[in-house]
C-alpha positions, 0 to 999 in steps of 0.5 A: 472487498465489496464491488465499488462504483467508478466515477468515470464513464469512459470504457476501461482499458482492461490490460494487465499491470506489472507483467515485468518488473520494469513495467512499474516505476515509482519515484518519490517526490520530495516536499520541495517538489524535487523528484528522486529519479531512477538513474541506474537500475532501469538500465539493462544491465544496470549501470552501477555508479560508485557512491560519492559522499561530500565532506561533512562541513559540520559533523556536530550539526549535520549528523544525518546523511541523506541518500537516494535509494533505488531498489529493484523487486525488493520490499522497502523493509528488506532493502533497509535490512540489507543496508543495515547489515552491509554497512553496520548501521543499526536499523534504528538509525535509518529513516525513510518517508514511506514504503514503496511497492516491491514488484517494480523499480523504485527510488526514495530518499533515506537518512542514516544517522552518523553512518560509516562513510567508507562502508557506505561507499563500498556497499554493493548489493544486487537490486540496490543502488545509492546516490545523491548523498548530502548532509543534513540535520534532519532525520527522515520520518514517515510522511516526509514527502510530497507524493510519488511519481509513477511511470507504468506500462500497461500490457495486453490491451485488447483494443487497437491503438486508435481506440486506446487513444480515444479512451485515454483522452476521455479519461483525462478529461473526466478526472480533472476534478478527482476520482474516488480516494478508495483504499486499494487491495493492499490495505485488505491483505492483497490477494487474500483480501481478509484483513478487514474481515479479521479486524471486524471480528477482533473488534467485536471480541470474537478473538477465536473466530478472527484468528481462525479466519486469518489462519484458514481462509483460502485464496485463489492466489495461493499454491494448492498445498497452502490452500489444502493446509488451511482447509485441513486446519479449519476442519480439524483444529489440529495445530500439530498437523498444521505446523507440519503442513503450513508452508515455511513462507507462511511466517505469521501463520506458523508463529501463531499456530506454534503458540496454539499448539502449546495453548489451544485456547489462548487466541489473544496470545497467538495474536500477540505473536504477530509483530507489533506493527502488523497487529495494528493493521487489522483495525486500520483495514476495517476502518478503510473498508468502512471509508470505502463504503461511505465513499461508494454510497456518496458516489452512488447517490451522485454526491461527490461534491460538498453537501449539507453537513459535510466536514471539508478539507481544502474544499473537498468532502471527507469521510470517516476513518471510524474510531472512538473519537471520530468527528461525525458529519451532520445533515445529509452527509451524517445520515449517509455515514450513519447508514453505513455504520448501521448496516455494520451494526457498529458503534464507535465504542468498539474502537476502544480496547483497554485490554488489547490497545493494538486494536484501539483507534481514535479515528480521523477523517480523509478526503473522498477524492484524490487528484491525479496530477499531470496525467500523460501517456505515450508509446501506444504500440504492439506489446512485444510480450503479447502478440496481437495486443497493445501496450501504453506507457502512462505517467502521473503523480499522486499526493502522499497517502493515496493508492496508485491502485485507485487511479489504475482501477479507474482507468482499467475498469478492472480490479487493478490487482498487482499480480499474485504478489502481495505488496507491503502492507500500508504501501499506499505511497505515503 
């Protein structure tokens, strides 16, 4: 992902995120403003409370049980699988409004259709807790939330407490009208940072080049043996050797390599060994990269306010997530968008693939600015895990569909990379 300019001028805090799992807490904000509060897994040791489920007043009408689900250092999808196995409830019967970060403590609302109440009461898995049960007629689907509230400890800050206080106050003043609504590094594959590059190649019908980039591009965050395996495959195209050398945790790569071992020229078949939802991510990542480029160009020109030709949403200028039917801005705003697309030698027609519909997208538009709501800080003091350095606790909440990493990047003036962990794709707190 190219370097992106900052809107705020205050010096960054630097520091580090997610050094400890408890340093990053996410609580879902429901459409009515209620917060799914973390109540059990933030204690040491966790204070597990047996789940109580009220009697269903009308089982024929209220067939969905809503619960608050806490999880500790677990992916949302993994937690849902645990719940499915532990209660005998099919995954298809479980709904949720969005993915939450893996490395952290999170709480979100979920729904279960006609669950086995007694099995639910007895459900007990390490790293998970259920509470706040209530009956409803509504299943939860993606997007059924208002946003997310964050409580984050930033550690290893190399400045004295007085300087941190000054920088925090200046930052608070400068974000009142919003900051760039950039997509975060999760969207581009985490530390590998290649999903958008692969997406561009696939859209250009360069299947072999795109698949080989996905399989062979090394990254600083990987173990040496994984990097060596990728480099060896890039040099030899020996899929037999690659299947022996690639680490077992490279699940997607190994599935694709196994297909190419049988049919070395069938790169489309290898692509389709990926799960359906994963196949869509490549186009989405490239759209997100183009969006970031448009926002960055507007910021460089100091044009983050409405200008001639803008398409507004709630009074805020939007930028395109380019697709085959995206509405283009006009005037100066349209010229800036065209400038970015011309640099990429890109036609919107590329986003229509009859043979590979997973690569197709009609496109849409998205606001260029995000609001950081109720930004607060406290607890400036010595970092007990980094002698001589400081820490600070920050709290804020964000609307759905935006990345916490965008807010933290602007504050820290660093990449705000969330450790070597790769967050769940699409976990933009949506």
